[in-house]
N, C-alpha and C positions, 0 to 999 in steps of 0.2 A: 491286801485285804484290810489291813489296819487303817490305811489311808481312806478307803471307801467308807468304813464305819465312822471314822472321825469326821469325814465330810458330811455324811448323812446326819450325824449328830448335830453339827453346826447348823445345817439347813433346818432341821427340826426345831432346834432352839430358837433360831431367828424367826421362824414362822410362828412359834408359840408366843414370843415376845410381841411380834406384830399383831397377832390376834388379840392378845391381852390389851394392847394399846388401843386398838380399834373398838373393842367392846367397852373399855372405860371411857372412850371419847364420847360415845353417844348414850351413856347412862347418866343417872343422877350423880352430880359431883359430891364427893365425900369430904372435901376441904376447900378452903378458899384458893389455895394454890392450884388444886385440880381444876377448879372453876375457871381461873384465869388462864391456865394452860390450854384448856378446852377452847376458850374464846380466841386466843391467839392462833391456835392451830386452824380453827375454822376460817378465820380471816385470812390467814396465809394461803390456805387452799383455794379460797375464792378469788384471790387477786395475785397474778404472777408479778405484778409491779411491786408489791410488798416483799415478795420472795427475792426479787432482784435487789431491792433496797437494803435488806438485811444481809445479803451476800450468799444466799443459798446456791445460786448458780455459778459463783466464782470458781468453785472447784472444777466445774465442767466447762470452762471457757474454751478448751480445745475442741469441744463438740459443738457448742452453740455459737461461739464466736460473737457474743453479744457486746463485747467491749471493743471490738476492732474499730467500729465506726467512731466511738468516743475517742479512742486513742489517736486516730488520724486527725480528728478535729482539734484535739488538745495540742498535738504537735504543730499544727498550723498556727494556732493562737500563740504558743510559746515562741515560735520562730519569728512571728510578726512583732511580738513584744520585745524580743531580743534586738531586733533591728531598730526599733524606735528609741531604745535607750541610748 
């Protein structure tokens, strides 16, 4: 029972933080830092390419496998460069 209440508390707290973040994201910024964070967040949500560039999806490579193609191409390049030396 203690585990249930603890889990529900964590879920409630995370939902509260997420709600606070989303409300602050679309309201008038109260500082320069908030304004810049708002701009970066909106740009990141608009473009998955930016998210990949800064490494958001690197933690989830085992699901998306977005680096597998790059890895194979780089291995071919490295092997061909090794034999040319």
